[in-house]
N, C-alpha and C positions, 0 to 999 in steps of 0.2 A: 553516574551520566547522567544527564536531566532527560527526560521524553515529555515533549509536547503534543497531546491530544487536539487535535479539530472533532467538533460537532459529535459532541461538545469539549467546550475549550476546557483543559485542565492540564496539570504538570505531575510528573512523579519522577523520583529517583529510582537507577534500578542501574546494576552493576555494569562495569564495561569491560570491555579486553574480550571481546567473543564477536561472534558472528551473528547480522544482525537478525538473523532467522533463529537462532536461542533466543537471545531476547525477544521476539515476538511469542515464541513457547513458552517464555515466563513470564509474558504478560497476559497469556490466553488469549495471543490474536491471531486469527486466519491470514497467513502471508498474502493468499491471495485476495484478500480484502480490503490490501489498504499499499499506500507508497508511504516509502520512509525516505526524508529527504535531512542532508547534514548540509549547511551551509549552501542551500542552493546546487547542491547536487543530489539525484537520484541511485541510492543506493539498492545493490540485490543483497538476497540473501548470503549472500558470500563475501559481502565485504564487512570488514570488523569494524566494529565503532569501539573510540577508546574512552577509560574512565573520566577524560576532562570532558568529551563529546558534549555537543547539544543536537537531540535528533527530534526531529516532526514526523510526525504520525497525522496521516490523511486518510480517509476513507476514501474506498475510489469507488466513483459515483458513474452509473452509464445511464444513457437514455439516446433519445432519438428517434427515426421514422420505425423503429422494429423492422421485422424480416420482411423484405418484399419476396411475394411469392416470382418465377420465373412466367414470362409471358406466357399465354396460351396458344396452343397452334392453331394458325388457322387450316381451315376444314372448309374447303368448297363443293357444295353439291350437286 
């Protein structure tokens, strides 16, 4: 099975016929840090990938405005 990585771009081969989570463990990748894609389909850790499959592993990148505090209670004196 071919595995393509993004950031940085590279490609490796590994054994197929097993669950995505097992492939990630074998590649020493934390499953909570990546998305795994096969032919435009997002895979879960329980999905099985075959020996002839090509998957892509992309890092999860988050961002945005950050945590917003709840509004302060108004106190009238």
